[in-house]
N, C-alpha and C positions, 0 to 999 in steps of 0.2 A: 836537180838537176846541175852540173857543172859547167857543160857546153854552154857558149852562146847562142842564142837563139833569136831570132826576129819575131817581136811582141805585135800583135795587130788589133786591133779595136774597128770592129765593122758596124756600120749603121746600112738602112736602104734608104735610096732616096727613088723617086716615082721612076727615073730612068737608069740608074744604075747603084754602085755603092760609094761609100765614103769611109776610105781605111785611113788611121791613124795608126804611123809605122814607129816602131824605135826597137829596142833590143835589150835582152836580159843582161848586157854588162855594165851600160851605165845607167840604165834604168829611166831613162830619159826619152821621150818623142824626138825624131828625126823629120819628120812631113807626114803631111796630110795631103794625102793623094785621091783625086777620084779614078772611078772605073768604072766602066760600062759593065763586067762581067765577074765574077769571080775566078776561074780557071785561068783568068791572064794575071789577076792578083797573087794566085797561087802559084804560079809558075815563075813571077818576079820574086817570089819567095817560098821556095822548095822548103826550107826547113824552120817552117816558122809557128806559134801556139796562135792561134786565132780565135778570139770570142765574137760571138757575131751575135748582135738582135734580132734573131728570127730561129725557128722551131728547129732543130736538127733530130729529134726523135719523137715521130708521131703514134697516136694510139691507133689499134686496129678496131678496139669495138667499144672503149669506153670513153664515153663523152668530156668528160673531164682527165688533164692530167694533174695527175697530184702535184708536179713542181708547178703549176699553175697556181693550183689554190691555194698553196703554200708562198706565194710570190705577192699574192694578194693580202693574206694576212700579213705578212712582213711587210707590205707599201701603209696598208691603215686604211679606213675608208675614203678618204680623202683622193688617194691616186691609185686605187685598186683598180679603177678603170682603165688604166693604161697597159694592162695585163688583158691582152687577147685569148680567147680560147681556139687553137688551131682546128683545122678539118683533121678527118681521119684519113688514113694514107689511102683508102678506095675511094674516097670522097674528091681529092684530087685527080680522078683519073676520070670526073665528069667534064663534058663539054660547055654545059649554061649551069649558072647560077641554080635556076629551077630544076636541073637533075641533081645537083650537089645537094639543094636544101632537102629535098626529097627522100634524097639517101642517106642523108644524115638522120632524118627524123627515124626513118626506117630500123637503120642499126641502132640509134640510141634513144629515140624518142624525144628529140633536141633538133632543134634548125640548125643550120649554117647563119652566121654572121654575114653581112655585105664586105664586113673589114675584112675577114678571114679569106673571102672569095679573090679578093681583088689581090690580095698578095698570094696568089696560087704560083703564080710564074717564079717568084721570087723564092719561095717556101719549095717549089722543087728545084730550084736550081741548088740551093744548100743540099738537099737530099742527097744529090748529084755528086757534090764535092765532099760528103763528110763521108762518102763510101771508099773515096779517096785518100780520105787522111784521118788519121784518129788523133789529131792536133786540132780540131775544128770541135769548138766547145760555145755552149748556147748561154745567153749572157741577155740580162736587162737593166738599160740603162738606169731606170729610177729606184732600182733595187742599188745597183753600185753608187750612185749617188745619195742614196742615203746612208750605205757602209761608207762613204768617204765622208759626210756630217756626221754620224753618229748619232743621227735622230732625223724625225722626219722635216723634209725640204717646207719651205712655207710659199712658196710661189711654182704654178703650174709651167713647163718647160716652154710654152710659147709665148709665156708674158714676159712683159720686159721687166719684172720684178726677177721672174723666174730664172732668165737667160743669165744678169746678171749674179743672181746667187748660184749659180752654176759656174760661172765665168769664176767667181771669186772663190770657188770651192776647188778648182782645177789650179787657177793660181797659187792657192796654198801648197801643192805638192807641186810647184816648180813647173806646171803646164801652162803653156800662153799662148794660143792659137795665132797671135799675132807675130809671137816673137819666130814662128816655126817657118818650112819651106812649102808653102802651098801651092798645091800642085791640081786645081779644081776645074781646070778649062774654063768653058764657056757655058756650063751643065745652068739652066734656069731653074734646076727642081731642086737644087741644093740650096737649104735652108740652114741657119744657124744652130738650129737645136739638131740637126744632123750631124754638125761638125763637133758639137759639144758631146753628143750620144757617142761616136766613136770615139773620141778619147777619153770618158769615164772607161768605156770597156777596155782602154788599153791599157788602163790601170788594173783591170780585173784578170788581164794576163799576165800582168807582172805580178799579182796574187797569185795566180796558179804555180807559178815558176818557183813564187818562194815560199809554198806552201801552207801561205795563211789566208786562204779562200773557204767560204763557205757556199757550200751544195745544198739545192733544194731538191731534194729528190723523195719517192716512195721509200720507207725503210722496210716496210712487211712483203717478202716474196709472196705471192700470192698465186701470181701466173705470170706468163711471159709478157704481157700489156702492160702499159703504164710504165714506161722506164726512162721517162724524162727526166731531165736535169737542168737546172738553174745553174749557174756560178756567178758568185756575185764577189 
């Protein structure tokens, strides 16, 4: 890609989204902003590549997406629990967790985790914007941090050692949140790991522009289901 594009790494909070924003010209972050909804973010940056920590493509009938299985394998035993299994498309239409859990069991033989159900609204929001733009990519921060370090991290992301480890990795490539234009509002739901996750997904967006990314996806095409992709 030769044209300058806005690059955005996005991570969710309980009340909205954290966006780390820069561009492909200088490969540096310019701001970290809080948004209540993704439509506003995309309207502010209409010619952008966005990498978001949320499922973009969902299965119709297969419980496991191959990309999630590959991501768990990539992270290894210690960190694979950070990969959650998203619901099927039809399950999102349910009104209660009980209904969703029962439908998931009926279709796949496996129930739906509470984590997946609690992310229902955010997953639907991503589904809606992905129909409007073909430049919305699914990423996973823990995978991107491992790619950045070139080996497994030592600490979990919410631990003090894990936070410092991730900060050190980001500073090593010139990204320091304290030196950036922070527009996070007064959202008490924003955590330091949300900010760091969005920053590392900005790096993944940069990798996509440069063409040196890794894509975890199903290789053998046997049916139209199971088309999820995770970009690192």
